[in-house]
C-alpha positions in Angstrom: -33.3 -98.5 -62.1 -35.5 -97.9 -58.8 -33.9 -95.3 -56.7 -34.2 -95.2 -52.9 -32.7 -92.2 -50.9 -32.8 -92.3 -47.0 -31.2 -89.9 -44.4 -30.0 -90.9 -40.7 -30.0 -87.9 -38.8 -30.3 -85.9 -42.0 -33.2 -85.0 -44.0 -32.2 -84.9 -47.8 -33.7 -81.7 -49.3 -35.1 -81.4 -52.7 -31.9 -79.8 -53.8 -30.0 -82.7 -52.8 -32.2 -85.3 -54.5 -31.9 -83.1 -57.6 -28.1 -83.3 -57.3 -28.3 -86.8 -56.9 -30.3 -87.5 -59.9 -28.1 -85.3 -62.1 -25.2 -87.2 -61.0 -26.9 -90.7 -61.5 -27.1 -89.7 -65.2 -23.7 -91.3 -65.4 -25.4 -94.5 -64.7 -27.6 -94.4 -67.6 -25.3 -97.4 -69.3 -26.3 -99.6 -66.3 -30.1 -99.1 -66.6 -30.5 -102.4 -68.3 -28.7 -104.7 -65.4 -29.0 -102.4 -62.3 -32.4 -103.1 -60.7 -32.4 -101.1 -57.5 -29.9 -98.6 -56.0 -30.4 -97.6 -52.3 -28.6 -94.7 -50.9 -28.1 -94.1 -47.2 -27.0 -90.4 -46.2 -26.0 -90.3 -42.4 -24.8 -87.2 -40.7 -21.9 -88.1 -38.2 -22.3 -87.0 -34.7 -18.6 -86.8 -34.2 -17.2 -84.0 -36.2 -19.4 -82.7 -38.7 -19.0 -84.8 -41.7 -21.3 -87.3 -43.7 -21.0 -91.0 -44.3 -23.1 -92.2 -47.6 -23.7 -96.0 -48.5 -24.9 -97.1 -51.8 -26.3 -100.7 -51.8 -26.3 -101.8 -55.8 -28.9 -104.4 -56.7 -28.1 -106.3 -59.8 -30.7 -108.1 -62.0 -28.8 -111.2 -61.9 -29.0 -111.2 -57.9 -25.7 -109.8 -57.0 -25.7 -107.2 -54.2 -22.7 -104.7 -54.0 -22.1 -102.0 -51.3 -19.8 -99.0 -51.6 -19.3 -96.1 -49.3 -17.6 -92.7 -48.8 -17.1 -90.3 -46.0 -16.7 -86.5 -46.5 -17.1 -83.3 -44.5 -18.9 -81.6 -47.5 -22.1 -83.6 -48.6 -22.1 -82.8 -52.3 -18.4 -84.0 -52.5 -19.4 -86.9 -50.9 -22.1 -87.5 -53.1 -19.8 -87.2 -56.3 -17.3 -89.7 -54.6 -20.0 -92.1 -54.1 -21.4 -92.0 -57.5 -17.9 -92.4 -59.0 -17.5 -95.7 -56.9 -21.0 -96.7 -58.0 -20.1 -96.2 -61.4 -16.8 -98.1 -61.0 -18.4 -101.0 -59.4 -21.4 -101.3 -62.0 -18.8 -101.5 -64.7 -16.7 -103.9 -62.9 -19.6 -106.3 -62.2 -20.8 -105.9 -65.9 -17.5 -106.9 -66.9 -17.4 -110.1 -64.8 -20.7 -111.0 -66.1 -19.8 -110.4 -69.7 -16.7 -112.6 -69.3 -18.5 -115.6 -68.0 -20.8 -115.7 -71.0 
């Protein structure tokens, strides 16, 4: 799985990237069919929160998006990774049913 992390009005630190990599170990089950994972972390100008987007690219061509909004960055990352995991399991289930 190829991982891309990008920040908008925010520069992801090494500590943030390590935290993300640790959380992404939950997705080891999806390594065979999750081709790319693009994560964009946006610092909101109104308020002081963060908006996180993840785009999942599956090997069979499907692309799914999940998002989370949170005031605390690490809490937002945890929410986002939980949503990514749920989406990956759901998509795998759909493909398994059709075969």
